[in-house]
DRENPA-437371 format. One record per residue (C-alpha): x, y negated, z; residue in one letter. Coordinates in steps of 0.25 Angstrom, whole numbers, plus 2048, in hexadecimal, padded with zeros to 3 digits. Example, Ala and Ser with C-alpha at 12.3 -4.5 7.8 and 13.67 -1.06 7.14 Angstrom:
BEGIN
83181281FA 83780481DS 
This chain:
BEGIN
800800800M 80B7F7803F 8137F97F7I 8067F77EEA 8027EB7F4L 80F7E57F4N 8117E87E5L 8037E27E3L 8087D57EBL 8157D47E4G 80D7D17D7F 8057C67DEL 8077B77E0P 80D7B47EES 8047A87F1F 80F7A17F9P 80A799805G 7FB79B801V 7F77A680BG 7EC7B0807L 7E07AC800T 7D47B27FAK 7DB7B07ECE 7E77B87F1V 7DE7C47F6Y 7D87C57E8S 7E57C57E1I 7EA7D07EBL 7DD7D87E8G 7DA7D97F7M 7D27D2801E 7D77CB80EF 7D47D7817P 7DD7E080ER 7E87D780DW 7E77D581DF 7E77E581FD 7F37E6815W 7FB7DC81BV 7F97E182AL 7FC7EF825R 8087ED81CE 80F7E2824A 80E7EB830D 8067E2838I 7F97EA83CY 7F47F8839D 7E67F8839Y 7DC803835G 7E480F838R 7E280F847Y 7D781884AP 7CE80D851I 7C7804849K 7CB7F584BG 7D97F8851M 7E67F684BG 7F57F784EV 7FF7EC84EW 80C7F0846L 81A7EB84AP 81A7E0840Y 80C7DB843G 80F7DD852F 81B7D4851K 8127C9849L 8087CA855R 8127C885FR 8187BC859Y 80A7B6857V 8077B9866L 8147B386AN 80E7A6865I 8017A886DL 8097AC87AR 8127A0879R 806796878L 7FE79D883L 80A79E88CD 80E78F88AS 80078A88ET 7FF79189BG 7F979F897H 7FD7AC89FE 7FD7B9898E 7F67C589FI 7F17D389CL 7E37D78A0L 7DF7E68A0P 7D87EB893L 7CC7F2899L 7C17E989FI 7B67EF8A8P 7A87EE8A3E 7A37E68AEP 7AE7DB8ADI 7AC7DB89DL 79C7D98A0A 79E7CE8ABK 79C7C38A2E 78F7C589AS 7917BD88EE 79F7C288CH 79B7D188CV 78F7CE883R 7997C9879G 7A27D587AF 7997E187DE 7987E786FD 7A77E686DE 7AD7EC87AV 7B57F987AY 7B1802887W 7BA80C88EV 7B1815895T 7BA82189AH 7C78238A1G 7CB83089BG 7BF83989CL 7B98318A8D 7AE8278A5P 7B281A8AAL 7A88148B5D 7AA8068AEI 7AB8038A0K 7B87FD89CL 7B97F3890A 7C57F1887L 7C77E2888R 7BF7DA87DP 7C57CE884T 7C97CA892S 7C17BF897E 7BA7C88A1T 7C57D08A7P 7CE7C48A9L 7C37BC8AFS 7C07C88B9Y 7CF7C78BDM 7CF7B88BEE 7C47B98C8S 7CF7BF8D2F 7DB7B68CDW 7D67A88CBI 7D07A18D8K 7D47928D7S 7D67878CDY 7E47878D1K 7E67938C9Q 7E078D8BCL 7E178C8B1P 7E579B8AEK 7E879F8A0K 7EA7AE89DY 7EC7B5890Y 7EE7C388BQ 7F17C987EI 7EB7D787DV 7E27E0875S 7D37DF876I 7C87E8871F 7BB7E5869R 7B27EF863Y 7B27E7855E 7A67ED84DT 7A87E4841K 7B27E8836A 7C07E883DT 7CC7E1836R 7DA7E383AP 7DE7D7844M 7D17D0840L 7C67D9847R 7CB7E384FV 7C67EC85BR 7D47EA862E 7D87DC862V 7E77DF865T 7EC7D1867T 7E17CA86FF 7E77BD876K 7DC7B9880E 7DF7AD889A 7D67AB896H 7D779E89ET 7D179A8ACL 7CE78C8B0H 7C87838BBE 7BF77B8B2S 7B877B8A5F 7C076F8A1G 7CD7778A3D 7C778289BS 7C4778890E 7D2773891R 7D778288FQ 7CE784883I 7D677987CK 7E377F880E 7DF78C87AA 7DB78686DI 7E877E86CE 7F078B86FI 7E8792864Y 7EB78785BR 7FA78785DR 7FA79785BF 7F379684EF 7FA78B849D 80879284CE 80379E844L 7FE796838G 7F079B83AI 7E5790837P 7D878F83EY 7CC788842L 7C7786850I 7B9787852S 7AF78885FK 7A879485CR 79779385CP 791796869E 78C7A3864W 79A7A8860D 7A17A486CK 7AA7AF875F 7A17B687EA 7A27B088CG 7A77A2887A 7A1794888I 7A779287AY 7B1797870T 7BC790867I 7C179985CA 7CD798852F 7C979D844D 7D279E837T 7CF7A3829L 7D57B0824L 7D87B1814P 7CB7B8811D 7C47AB816G 7BE7B1823R 7C07AA830A 7C77B183CL 7C67AD84BQ 7D57AD84FI 7D37A785EG 7C97A3868T 7C879A873V 7BD79B87EH 7B8793889N 7B279D893L 7AD79389DG 7A979A8AAQ 7A27A68A4N 7AC7B18A8F 7B17AA8B5T 7A27AA8BAK 7A17B98B6A 7AD7BD8BEF 7AD7B38C9E 7BA7AB8C5V 7B77A08CFR 7C27958D2I 7C478B8DCQ 7C577E8D5K 7CC7718D8R 7C076B8DFD 7BF7778E8Q 7B277D8E1E 7B278C8DDI 7AE78D8CED 7AF7978C3Y 7BC7958BAA 7BB7928ABW 7C179B8A1Q 7C679A892T 7CB7A6889S 7D17A687CY 7D67B1872G 7DF7B4866I 7E07C285FS 7E87C9854E 7E07C184AR 7EA7B684CA 7F47C0846V 7EA7C383BA 7E87B5837S 7F77B3837L 7F87BE82DI 7EC7BA825S 7EE7AB823V 7FC7AB81FH 7FD7B8817G 7FE7B9808D 7FE7C27FDS 80B7C8801K 8077CB80FG 80A7C481CL 80F7B681DV 8147B482CL 8177A7833P 8257A7837F 8227A5846K 81B7B3847V 8217BB83CA 8277C8842P 8327C7839I 8357B8836Q 8407BA82BV 8437C7824V 8517C981DI 8527D1810V 85F7D580BP 8617D67FCI 86D7E07FAP 8737E07ECA 8807E47E6G 88A7EC7ECK 8897F37FAE 8927E9801L 8897DE7FDI 87D7E6802K 8837E7810N 8867D9810E 8787D480DV 8727DE817M 87C7D9822K 8787CB81EE 8697CE820A 86C7D482DT 8747C8832D 86A7BE82EI 85F7C7835Q 8687C6842D 86A7B7841M 85C7B483FL 8587BD84BK 8627B5853E 85B7A9850S 84E7AE856G 8487B1847I 8417BE845R 8497C4839A 84B7D2833Y 8547D7828A 84E7E181FD 85A7EA81CL 8527F6818R 8587FC80AD 84D805806D 8457FA800I 8487EE7F7T 8497DF7FBP 83C7DD7F2G 8347E77FBE 83A7E1808K 8357D3802F 8277D9800N 8267DF80EI 82B7D3816W 8227C980EE 8167D3811L 81A7D2820K 81A7C381FG 8297C0824V 82A7B1822P 8387B181EL 8417BA816R 8507B9814I 8577C0808D 8657C3807I 86C7C87FBG 87A7C77F6P 8777B97F0K 8737B47FEE 8807BA804L 8897B47F9R 8827A67FCA 8817A780AN 8727A480AQ 8657AB80CL 8587AB804T 84C7A880DI 83D7AD808F 8317A680ER 8267B080FR 81B7A4810D 81F79D803L 8277A87FCR 83279F7FAT 8417A17FAK 84D7997FEE 85C79A801K 86179680EV 870796812P 8737A181CK 878798828Q 86B791827E 86179D828I 85C79B836I 85978D834K 85178F827E 84979B82CV 845793838M 84178882FK 83A791825L 833797830G 82C78B835R 829787827E 822794825I 81A793831D 81678482ED 81378781FG 80A794823L 80278B82DR 7FF780824K 7FB787818K 7F2790820A 7EC784827K 7EA77D819E 7E378A813R 7DA78B820F 7D677C81FQ 7D277D811N 7C8789814R 7C078081EI 7B4778818L 7AB76F820R 79E76D818T 78E76C81AS 78C77380DN 789782810L 78A787802E 798781802K 79C787810A 79779580CK 79F7957FFK 7AB790807H 7AA79B812I 7A97A5807E 7B57A0801G 7BD7A280FG 7BB795817G 7B578F823I 7A9786822A 7A677C82BE 79777882BI 79076C833P 78877283EW 77D76D848C 781777853G 775780852K 77778F853R 76C792848E 77278883EC 78078F841A 77A79D83ED 773798832K 78079282DL 7877A082ES 77C7A6826E 77D79C81BV 78C79C81AL 78D7AB81DN 7987A8827A 79B7A7836D 79B79B83FA 7A9798844L 7A578D84DG 7A677E84ET 7B377684DP 7BB77485AL 7BF766857E 7B575B858T 7B075984AQ 7AB74B845K 79D74F83FI 796745836P 78A74083CA 781744830N 78675282FL 77B75D82FK 77A76B832C 778772825P 76E77C82BI 764774834C 76876582EG 76A76183DG 777758841K 783760840A 78C75F84DF 798767848T 79D77083EY 79C78083FL 7A6787838R 7A379482FF 7AB79F829A 7AB7AE826S 7B07B4833K 7B87C1836Y 
């Protein structure tokens, strides 16, 4: 499969810097889901579909390294803002999960239950955690007693389990979410919980900006908020097939869980009251978006910052055996020199495949920079650098290689971010014309429609547009005074975003 597709791809234009589009897929003769599956498999990212449980996959070594470098960014952002990493048990007793009534109703049809220990039936059913608001609130009732201990910010990166009954998709819609970062915070007042919501949004902005993933931030409609929350804020991006993907959520939980679990604190004024909570989560959808947003017809295009291998060195030996040995030694020396400078480098010294085959393999894996070394480079004391994002080459003096690699790495990350953001912004349309909006959504975009705020009008808009409501813009919008809801004709107070959703 790998050889056949590489042969096919070899005859196609490389679309430098463009990223995947519907036009690219039509030329490839495969839809985005097929491209995505192919890249995950052939680039050694994620093996999905062969593990004998639907909705569960296996992270492969190269993909697991990519996952680690993505999570390193998230951990750095959380740790630097006072969050502390913890690890809660996987199992949640049924009475604890059921304690907050709205929450359990939101998850009751998605929970995996453990009912036996060996051959013995359990007295109490145990849930595989679908999320951790309930067990953490239970523990906080023992830990937190005073405003002097607040604010408290916890997070963990763990697996969660949800019985996904819709069509599962690798990384995008799974039954075991293997990379679930859930943060949970506790506060003395509603005002401080609102401050925390702003901080969480800023953390996620910085996280997705560093990965070059474009996004919209929306307040989810009341009927689509997280079960047990006062309200939910969501980050959405667009994948190349034009469907919106939720990549992060932030929830103000109010006092719903602290009342259910008796998390009472003594406040500054000596009164006893229930604490206030927030929670916010990100999953492996962040990695899936990274792969999808930047990829092209050759495979992965990875930002320098998170690439498992940032520079691959490919020797091109030719001529006498002595020269071949010199080329191989030079490749190893360059690898060691780059590694000493903190750059993730790898010299591909395999002699059972050609340099051309190596080029295809490392382009598929999205390595940002490739250094080619042959007799010509040896004689000139210079190196040839290939950029994966633009598919361009340049000659660099050997003594300047470290400086040049770091400079190009920054350029690659900035370039990928800017191009992805520009493509994304071009796919957002604000209009009152429902026919135009529907056509835009069908073409793979997001439409923003004037809205009066009524649920029945939102439902009708979803029906007319054949699309899902994402929510209203988080930022304050200046709405023209004469703007009307296209359904009821009443005054519009905001815009409601619509797209086809995963």
